C-alpha positions, 0 to 999 in steps of 0.5 A: 417319169423314170424310176429315178424321179419316183425314187427322188420324190419318195426321198423328198416326201420321206424327209419332209415327213421326218422333218415334221416328226423329229423332236431333236432340233439338230436332227430336224436341221440335218433332215431339212438340209437333205430335203432341200438338196433333194428338191434341188436335184428334182428341179435339175431333173425337171430342167429348171437349173436356175431354181435348182441353184437357188434351192441348193444355195439358199435351202441346203446351204445358207439356211442349214448353215444359219440354223446350225449356227443358231444351235451352236450359239444357243442351248439345245433342248434335251428331249426324251422322245425321238419323234412327235406324236402324230395328230391323226385328224390333221394327217387325214385332212392334209392327206385328203387335200394332197390327194385331191391336188394330186388327182387334179393336177398330175393328170394335167402335167406334161412329160418332161421334154415332151413335144406336146408341151405348149412351148413346142406345140406352139412354135409361134410363141417360141419364134416370137421370143427368138425374133423379137427379144433384141428389138424389145430389150436390146439384149442379144442373148434370148435367155438373158433377155428373158431373165433380165427383162421379162422376168426381171422382177422375179430375178430381182426377188431372187437377188434380194433373197440371196443378199438377205441371206448373206447379211443374215449370215454375217450378222450371225457370225458377228463379222463385218465386211468392208468393201 
């Protein structure tokens, strides 16, 4: 990974920890929005633009907006402390769990764009998708056929999330839209 990727991961980890530690609700919402934006940039760097757009729209956009609107319509509790107290045993347990996951998972990951990844090292699979998608789905574009047919349930789930976020936004704003 590049220096940019490591810096981005450090930013994401810092905002995640800050989200967990801040007591002020407005500060938490702002840092959470920055976290979601950082995740969207990371997904773009990892060549997953569909996930990046969903994270940017839902995580950094709609969720942050809904939380800010909720704060605007309710009372904001005052607090004397800026951050929560750290529960050391919980940090040790979670830290050990993350360390075990990192040592087990990270060595197995392929480099972004590397030619040794299963997609490139097994050209039969790639060729199967390119040659057979039209016969199996009736869609000429291979990318569209994968998204619409092979990943249809996942795409449907993403559409449901976006629809639910839109309905929630309209409910919070107390506005009706007539088509």
